[in-house]
C-alpha positions in Angstrom: -11.2 -10.7 -4.3 -13.3 -9.0 -2.1 -12.0 -5.7 -1.4 -11.0 -6.0 1.6 -8.2 -8.6 0.8 -7.1 -6.8 -1.7 -4.3 -4.5 0.2 -3.3 -7.2 1.6 -3.2 -9.7 -1.0 -1.0 -6.6 -3.2 1.1 -6.4 0.7 1.9 -10.3 -0.2 3.6 -9.8 -2.8 5.5 -7.6 -2.6 6.2 -8.9 0.3 7.3 -12.1 -1.8 9.3 -11.4 -4.5 10.5 -8.3 -3.4 14.3 -9.5 -3.1 13.8 -12.3 -6.7 12.2 -10.0 -9.3 11.2 -6.1 -8.9 9.6 -5.8 -11.8 6.3 -7.8 -9.3 7.4 -5.9 -6.2 6.5 -2.7 -8.4 3.6 -4.0 -9.8 1.8 -4.6 -6.3 2.6 -1.3 -4.7 2.0 0.7 -7.7 -1.9 -1.1 -7.6 -1.8 -0.8 -3.8 -1.0 2.1 -4.8 -3.9 2.5 -6.8 -6.5 1.2 -4.2 -5.7 3.9 -1.4 -6.0 6.5 -3.8 -9.8 5.5 -4.2 -10.9 5.2 -1.4 -10.3 9.4 -0.8 -14.0 8.9 -2.7 -14.9 6.3 -0.8 -18.0 7.4 1.7 -17.2 4.8 3.6 -13.8 4.9 5.6 -11.3 2.5 6.6 -7.9 2.2 9.2 -5.2 1.2 6.2 -3.0 1.6 9.4 -2.9 -2.4 10.1 -0.9 -2.6 6.0 1.8 0.4 7.8 4.6 -2.8 9.0 4.9 -3.9 6.0 5.2 -0.6 4.4 8.0 -0.1 6.4 9.9 -3.6 4.7 9.5 -2.0 1.5 10.7 1.1 3.0 14.4 -0.6 3.7 14.2 -1.9 -0.3 17.4 -1.5 -2.6 15.7 0.0 -5.2 14.6 3.3 -5.5 11.5 3.4 -6.7 9.8 0.4 -5.1 10.6 2.3 -1.8 9.0 5.6 -3.8 6.5 4.7 -4.4 5.9 3.2 -1.0 6.5 6.1 0.4 3.5 7.4 -1.6 1.2 5.1 -0.2 2.1 5.9 3.2 1.2 9.8 2.0 -1.9 8.4 1.2 -2.4 6.7 3.8 -2.4 9.8 6.3 -4.7 11.7 3.9 -6.8 9.3 4.6 -6.1 9.0 8.1 -7.7 12.9 8.5 -10.6 13.1 6.5 -12.7 11.4 9.4 -13.0 8.6 12.1 -11.6 4.7 10.6 -13.9 2.5 11.1 
């Protein structure tokens, strides 16, 4: 899978499976967090603001573990946005 589509794919997973089986949502969000964390050391910067609406949906999930990982993703995006200009 092309890296630029990986985050969108994972967002589709947590948005689709959010109410039925939280294991899929949690796994997708954990992978998204790892994906975002890996970009901290990337030379090319990417603007991740387009994923914020999907993370806001995850922040409203009744399961606390989903909300925690979604908030970690938002913290990572904020950290990445402060590093340099996004393309």
